[in-house]
N, C-alpha and C positions, 0 to 999 in steps of 0.2 A: 504494500500500500504506500503510495507516494506521500500522502499526508503524514503517516506515521514515521516514515524515513526522514522527512523534513523536520519533524518535531525532534527526532533523535539527534539529527545533525545539529540543531540549535542547542540542544541540551549538552552535547559534547563540546560545542564551541563555548558555551557559557561556563561550563566546568573548567575547561582548560584556561580560558581567559581569567577567570576568578582566581584559580590556583596560581597562575603566573603572576598576577598582580599582587596578591598577598605575599607570595614568596619573595618577590623582588622589592617590595616596598621597604625603603630604608636601608637596603644593603649597601655595601661599599661601592659597587658599580653605579648605583643610582646617585650616591653622594659625589662620585667622580664626574658623572654626567652633569650634575648641577653645577659643579665648579667649571667644567668645560663650557657649559652654556653661558655662564657669567663672563668668561674670558674670551670666547670665540663667537663665531656666527651661530646663533641659536638654531637656525634652520638646518645648517650643515650638521650640527651636533645631533639634532633630532633625527634627521635622515640616517646618519651614520649609526646612531644607537638602535633605531628600528631595524635597519639592515643587519647589523651585527647580531641582534637578538633573534631575528628570523633565521639566520644561518645556523646559529647555535641550537635553536629549538628544532629546526629541520633535521640536523644531524642526530639529535636525541630521539626524534620520532622514528627516523629510518633505522637507527640502531636498535631501538626498542622493538620495532617490527621484526627485524632480523633475529633478535634474541628470542622473541616469542615463537618464531617458526622453528627454533632449534631446541628450546627448553620447554618442558611441560609446565602447566600451571601448578601442578602439585609440587614440583621442585621449587618454583618461585614462592609458594606459600610457606614451605619449610624454611627457606633462607630468610624470609622477611621476619 
């Protein structure tokens, strides 16, 4: 069902956006970005920060998908 899939996609989006926001709020990289924004071109700092975070998150997602294909959920539950 397309409607259910769209709802699930929105849920996954909101969960990952909220998790990332909460995890990143106030960490050292955000403080460094604030300092760079104060000293440099804010648009350049914003674009660079977004691009860097997208690349890092993309690598994490692809790596997680590759791990999930090789390791069973049971092993993941035991190690967590």
